[in-house]
TIROVO-96689 format. One record per residue: x, y, z of N, C-alpha, C in turn. Coordinates in steps of 0.05 Angstrom, whole numbers, padded with zeros to 5 digits, always signed. Example, Ala and Ser with C-alpha at 12.3 -4.5 7.8 and 13.67 -1.06 7.14 Angstrom:
<rs>
+00264-00114+00156+00246-00090+00156+00264-00066+00156+00257-00045+00142+00273-00021+00143+00258+00001+00157
</rs>
This chain:
<rs>
-02942-03250+00318-02962-03271+00318-02980-03267+00293-02986-03289+00279-03003-03287+00255-03031-03280+00262-03044-03264+00245-03073-03258+00249-03091-03276+00232-03079-03296+00219-03095-03314+00203-03114-03330+00221-03138-03335+00211-03158-03350+00227-03149-03379+00230-03155-03391+00252-03151-03419+00256-03171-03434+00238-03165-03458+00228-03183-03472+00211-03211-03476+00224-03212-03482+00250-03238-03487+00263-03254-03462+00267-03241-03438+00264-03256-03413+00267-03277-03410+00245-03272-03424+00223-03291-03423+00201-03315-03441+00206-03313-03457+00227-03335-03475+00235-03359-03458+00243-03383-03469+00239-03408-03455+00245-03409-03450+00275-03406-03425+00283-03406-03419+00312-03434-03414+00321-03438-03415+00347-03464-03408+00359-03466-03378+00358-03489-03368+00350-03494-03339+00349-03488-03327+00376-03470-03307+00378-03462-03297+00405-03485-03285+00420-03504-03272+00407-03527-03261+00421-03544-03283+00433-03548-03305+00418-03562-03328+00429-03547-03340+00452-03521-03342+00450-03505-03354+00471-03507-03338+00497-03505-03311+00494-03507-03294+00518-03535-03295+00530-03555-03296+00513-03583-03298+00523-03586-03324+00539-03574-03346+00530-03575-03371+00544-03563-03368+00572-03539-03356+00574-03526-03353+00600-03543-03335+00618-03554-03314+00608-03571-03297+00624-03597-03311+00633-03603-03333+00620-03627-03349+00627-03620-03373+00644-03594-03377+00650-03586-03399+00667-03581-03425+00651-03576-03422+00625-03572-03445+00607-03544-03443+00595-03532-03466+00589-03505-03466+00576-03503-03489+00557-03484-03488+00538-03482-03509+00517-03462-03530+00524-03467-03554+00514-03448-03576+00516-03451-03593+00490-03431-03610+00486-03432-03628+00462-03425-03656+00471-03432-03675+00454-03427-03703+00461-03397-03710+00459-03383-03697+00440-03355-03703+00435-03342-03679+00422-03316-03681+00419-03300-03659+00406-03309-03653+00378-03317-03674+00363-03324-03670+00335-03354-03667+00330-03370-03667+00352-03399-03665+00349-03407-03637+00340-03421-03635+00317-03430-03609+00307-03455-03598+00321-03468-03616+00336-03493-03608+00349-03487-03597+00377-03505-03580+00387-03503-03568+00413-03527-03576+00430-03522-03585+00454-03543-03590+00474-03545-03567+00493-03569-03557+00498-03572-03535+00516-03580-03546+00543-03563-03541+00563-03565-03554+00589-03577-03535+00610-03597-03544+00624-03608-03530+00648-03610-03551+00670-03588-03554+00686-03588-03575+00706-03608-03571+00728-03616-03593+00740-03635-03590+00763-03620-03579+00787-03594-03586+00789-03578-03577+00812-03555-03561+00801-03549-03539+00814-03528-03520+00805-03507-03517+00826-03482-03514+00818-03461-03509+00838-03450-03480+00834-03446-03467+00857-03433-03441+00857-03411-03441+00878-03393-03422+00876-03374-03417+00898-03380-03389+00909-03390-03387+00933-03394-03361+00946-03368-03346+00947-03368-03321+00939-03344-03305+00938-03331-03301+00965-03347-03304+00986-03336-03301+01013-03332-03329+01026-03334-03350+01010-03333-03377+01021-03313-03396+01008-03293-03385+00993-03273-03402+00981-03256-03414+01003-03252-03441+01001-03236-03455+01021-03207-03453+01013-03191-03440+01029-03162-03437+01023-03146-03452+01044-03135-03475+01035-03119-03491+01054-03093-03477+01060-03080-03485+01082-03054-03473+01089-03033-03477+01067-03034-03501+01056-03014-03507+01035-03018-03490+01010-03044-03485+01003-03049-03468+00980-03043-03439+00986-03048-03430+01010-03040-03403+01018-03010-03399+01015-02995-03419+01022-02966-03418+01019-02957-03416+00990-02971-03431+00973-02965-03430+00944-02971-03402+00933-02994-03390+00942-03000-03363+00933-02979-03343+00942-02971-03345+00967-02952-03326+00978-02925-03329+00965-02918-03353+00958-02892-03358+00945-02891-03350+00916-02915-03345+00905-02918-03337+00877-02902-03355+00858-02908-03381+00861-02895-03401+00845-02901-03398+00816-02925-03387+00810-02933-03384+00782-02934-03354+00775-02929-03349+00750-02936-03323+00739-02965-03324+00729-02982-03307+00739-03011-03308+00733-03018-03284+00715-03033-03290+00693-03041-03270+00674-03071-03273+00668-03082-03253+00655-03111-03253+00648-03113-03246+00618-03128-03263+00604-03134-03258+00576-03110-03256+00557-03088-03269+00565-03065-03268+00547-03062-03293+00530-03077-03315+00537-03075-03340+00522-03102-03354+00522-03123-03339+00516-03150-03351+00518-03153-03376+00501-03145-03375+00476-03148-03399+00458-03132-03422+00469-03108-03418+00479-03092-03439+00490-03106-03452+00515-03118-03436+00531-03132-03447+00555-03156-03464+00546-03171-03454+00527-03194-03470+00517-03184-03496+00506-03163-03495+00489-03153-03520+00478-03143-03539+00499-03130-03529+00520-03120-03546+00541-03143-03559+00557-03165-03543+00561-03188-03554+00575-03202-03575+00558-03201-03572+00531-03215-03590+00513-03199-03616+00508-03173-03615+00514-03156-03638+00508-03164-03662+00524-03161-03687+00513-03167-03711+00528-03150-03712+00553-03161-03722+00575-03147-03724+00600-03145-03753+00608-03124-03760+00623-03121-03786+00634-03143-03791+00655-03153-03815+00657-03173-03820+00679-03161-03816+00706-03177-03806+00724-03169-03801+00752-03192-03806+00770-03188-03800+00796-03210-03804+00815-03233-03785+00810-03228-03762+00798-03249-03743+00794-03256-03738+00765-03243-03753+00747-03247-03749+00718-03244-03776+00705-03264-03785+00689-03263-03811+00677-03247-03811+00651-03236-03788+00643-03220-03787+00619-03236-03787+00593-03262-03784+00595-03279-03785+00572-03273-03762+00553-03282-03764+00528-03278-03744+00508-03291-03718+00518-03279-03696+00510-03287-03670+00520-03315-03662+00510-03330-03647+00527-03355-03636+00519-03351-03610+00503-03326-03600+00503-03320-03575+00489-03314-03582+00460-03334-03582+00444-03331-03589+00415-03316-03567+00400-03308-03573+00376-03295-03553+00359-03313-03529+00355-03339-03534+00352-03358-03512+00348-03361-03495+00373-03363-03508+00396-03365-03493+00421-03340-03478+00427-03316-03490+00423-03291-03476+00427-03289-03451+00409-03297-03453+00384-03296-03430+00366-03316-03409+00375-03339-03417+00386-03359-03398+00396-03348-03382+00420-03333-03395+00438-03321-03381+00461-03299-03362+00452-03284-03370+00432-03263-03352+00421-03276-03327+00410-03299-03330+00397-03313-03306+00387-03323-03289+00410-03334-03302+00430-03343-03286+00454-03320-03272+00467-03297-03284+00467-03273-03271+00478-03266-03246+00462-03267-03248+00436-03260-03225+00419-03281-03203+00423-03305-03210+00430-03326-03191+00435-03325-03180+00464-03307-03190+00480-03304-03180+00507-03322-03194+00528-03334-03217+00521-03353-03230+00539-03342-03256+00552-03318-03264+00544-03307-03288+00555-03278-03282+00563-03269-03294+00585-03243-03287+00596-03229-03312+00606-03203-03310+00607-03186-03332+00618-03166-03322+00638-03159-03339+00656-03137-03334+00675-03117-03357+00671-03091-03349+00667-03071-03368+00660-03049-03369+00682-03038-03393+00686-03015-03397+00704-02992-03408+00688-02969-03394+00692-02945-03401+00676-02921-03407+00695-02903-03423+00685-02877-03427+00698-02855-03423+00677-02832-03416+00686-02809-03413+00668-02796-03440+00663-02793-03447+00638-02781-03473+00631-02757-03469+00613-02745-03490+00604-02721-03489+00588-02726-03475+00561-02751-03476+00551-02757-03463+00526-02773-03437+00530-02772-03426+00554-02786-03401+00560-02811-03406+00577-02829-03388+00577-02853-03390+00594-02871-03412+00584-02881-03428+00602-02898-03451+00595-02925-03449+00610-02946-03452+00595-02973-03452+00606-02978-03478+00620-02984-03477+00646-02987-03502+00662-03014-03504+00675-03031-03484+00673-03057-03486+00685-03073-03461+00679-03099-03463+00684-03116-03440+00680-03146-03447+00679-03162-03427+00673-03190-03430+00671-03202-03409+00652-03226-03414+00643-03240-03394+00627-03269-03395+00632-03283-03374+00624-03312-03373+00628-03324-03348+00615-03349-03344+00621-03364-03322+00609-03373-03302+00630-03368-03277+00625-03374-03256+00644-03395-03237+00634-03414-03229+00651-03435-03210+00643-03447-03200+00669-03455-03174+00669-03465-03162+00694-03446-03167+00717-03457-03176+00739-03440-03182+00762-03437-03213+00765-03436-03226+00742-03436-03256+00742-03412-03265+00726-03400-03287+00735-03380-03301+00719-03387-03331+00719-03391-03342+00696-03398-03371+00693-03372-03385+00685-03361-03399+00704-03337-03414+00699-03343-03439+00681-03328-03442+00660-03334-03464+00641-03316-03488+00646-03290-03484+00648-03273-03506+00651-03246-03497+00661-03231-03515+00673-03204-03509+00682-03186-03533+00677-03160-03528+00677-03141-03550+00673-03116-03544+00689-03101-03565+00694-03077-03563+00710-03057-03585+00701-03033-03576+00693-03013-03595+00685-02993-03600+00708-02993-03582+00728-02976-03586+00751-02993-03580+00776-02984-03590+00798-03000-03588+00823-03006-03559+00830-03031-03553+00837-03041-03528+00847-03046-03506+00826-03039-03511+00801-03041-03489+00781-03070-03480+00777-03088-03498+00774-03116-03490+00770-03128-03478+00796-03119-03487+00819-03128-03476+00844-03119-03447+00847-03094-03442+00839-03084-03414+00840-03100-03396+00821-03106-03406+00798-03123-03391+00779-03150-03385+00791-03162-03404+00805-03188-03400+00817-03186-03379+00839-03165-03380+00855-03161-03359+00876-03160-03332+00864-03145-03329+00842-03143-03303+00829-03170-03294+00818-03185-03313+00807-03212-03307+00797-03229-03296+00819-03231-03310+00841-03248-03301+00864-03239-03274+00874-03213-03270+00877-03203-03244+00887-03209-03222+00867-03206-03227+00841-03213-03207+00821-03242-03200+00820-03259-03220+00824-03288-03216+00824-03296-03199+00848-03283-03204+00871-03289-03188+00895-03281-03159+00891-03257-03155+00880-03248-03127+00875-03267-03113+00855-03277-03128+00836-03295-03117+00816-03324-03114+00825-03330-03121+00850-03357-03120+00861-03376-03138+00846-03366-03160+00836-03383-03180+00824-03396-03197+00846-03416-03213+00839-03432-03226+00860-03434-03256+00857-03435-03267+00833-03442-03295+00829-03422-03309+00812-03410-03330+00824-03391-03348+00810-03404-03375+00805-03413-03379+00781-03427-03404+00774-03407-03425+00766-03409-03449+00777-03391-03471+00771-03406-03493+00756-03432-03489+00750-03448-03508+00735-03453-03533+00750-03435-03553+00750-03439-03579+00763-03421-03582+00787-03430-03594+00808-03414-03600+00831-03395-03623+00824-03370-03620+00833-03350-03642+00831-03336-03644+00857-03323-03667+00863-03307-03669+00888-03286-03648+00890-03273-03641+00868-03252-03620+00869-03264-03593+00877-03286-03586+00864-03299-03560+00871-03309-03560+00900-03319-03582+00909-03328-03584+00937-03306-03577+00957-03282-03587+00951-03260-03581+00969-03252-03552+00969-03260-03537+00948-03254-03509+00945-03276-03491+00956-03298-03503+00966-03319-03488+00978-03344-03485+00962-03346-03500+00940-03370-03498+00924-03394-03510+00939-03418-03499+00934-03442-03509+00946-03463-03514+00924-03480-03534+00928-03500-03541+00909-03527-03530+00917-03543-03525+00897-03570-03514+00903-03589-03521+00879-03615-03521+00884-03633-03525+00861-03630-03503+00840-03636-03510+00816-03634-03491+00794-03652-03467+00799-03674-03471+00812-03692-03448+00818-03679-03428+00836-03664-03437+00856-03649-03419+00874-03627-03404+00858-03614-03419+00841-03593-03406+00824-03604-03384+00807-03627-03389+00795-03640-03369+00778-03647-03343+00794-03654-03347+00819-03659-03323+00836-03634-03307+00841-03612-03321+00846-03586-03307+00850-03577-03294+00824-03582-03307+00802-03575-03296+00776-03591-03271+00770-03617-03271+00776-03634-03248+00771-03624-03224+00788-03617-03230+00813-03607-03209+00831-03581-03197+00821-03563-03214+00811-03537-03205+00802-03539-03189+00776-03562-03191+00762-03565-03177+00737-03581-03151+00740-03592-03147+00764-03608-03122+00768-03590-03098+00768-03600-03075+00759-03585-03050+00762-03581-03044+00791-03559-03032+00798-03554-03026+00826-03548-02996+00830-03557-02986+00853-03552-02958+00859-03525-02954+00872-03511-02976+00877-03484-02974+00890-03464-02965+00869-03440-02960+00878-03418-02952+00860-03416-02973+00838-03410-02963+00814-03408-02980+00791-03387-03002+00795-03392-03025+00784-03373-03047+00786-03355-03048+00762-03332-03061+00764-03313-03062+00743-03316-03090+00729-03303-03093+00707-03302-03119+00694-03282-03137+00707-03284-03163+00701-03265-03182+00713-03236-03174+00706-03229-03168+00680-03201-03160+00674-03193-03135+00690-03211-03116+00693-03204-03092+00709-03196-03100+00738-03212-03118+00749-03207-03127+00776-03180-03142+00778-03175-03158+00758-03150-03173+00757-03126-03154+00756-03127-03135+00738-03104-03117+00735-03101-03099+00759-03123-03093+00772-03121-03078+00797-03106-03093+00818-03112-03119+00820-03098-03136+00839-03069-03139+00833-03062-03143+00807-03035-03149+00800-03017-03125+00802-03029-03101+00803-03012-03077+00805-03015-03063+00832-03031-03075+00850-03036-03062+00876-03014-03066+00896-02998-03086+00893-02977-03092+00913-02953-03105+00899-02931-03104+00913-02907-03117+00902-02910-03147+00902-02927-03157+00919-02932-03186+00921-02962-03191+00921-02975-03191+00898-03004-03195+00897-03013-03222+00908-02995-03242+00905-03002-03268+00916-03007-03268+00946-02989-03253+00960-02993-03250+00989-03018-03235+00996-03024-03214+00980-03048-03198+00984-03073-03216+00981-03073-03232+00960-03096-03250+00955-03099-03270+00977-03077-03283+00985-03078-03303+01006-03089-03291+01032-03080-03267+01038-03090-03254+01063-03119-03248+01061-03129-03237+01038-03157-03229+01036-03175-03254+01036-03166-03275+01024-03183-03300+01023-03183-03314+01050-03160-03313+01064-03159-03326+01090-03177-03312+01110-03180-03286+01108-03196-03271+01127-03226-03277+01124-03234-03289+01101-03263-03294+01097-03269-03324+01094-03249-03341+01095-03253-03369+01091-03262-03383+01116
</rs>
């Protein structure tokens, strides 16, 4: 694989220290369109989170996890996941198909955070005629015991849901506490997301960033690799653990 920079990597990125300070303050960036060079700093009045012990796992999704229909990886295709999330989507009942809020500048900023170890992706693959094909995934920013999910995509049924299940399971193994989903959507609601005032979210954020006297927690990738190597069938392990608390 070539190490040459992508053309948009030369774009003026958001300073990573400023970006991480924003996340630690409960703020995140968005843009008007893919080509918008400006960044809007968003602090919503209402925030959505998924409680790590409250993910809704349907019977059909549990079967998909146990069947291990997808090969699931972590941090192997971060840029591809961001590009897929930023790509225009067809209108649907939960998405109007509008231009992405993930601008070229914002995408480049997340790629830099990824190289610095502060942004992570989970990918779902299937075997196709031309080899392994990326069909779903998600990415976000991790710090302390917090993961701020930014966006997800799915090209086949259940791919993004499986990625979310792996994310929740990895966070639990890593002793993380707070999964931020930013805005409530009908899709997230079906997965167990709950809405709260921004003030309540900030209290949860502060708690998740406090030093703890408990055993040290691991990073999201550490939790993911622990899951993937813990059993011959990690999908069954994840389905069982999530079913017990759903």
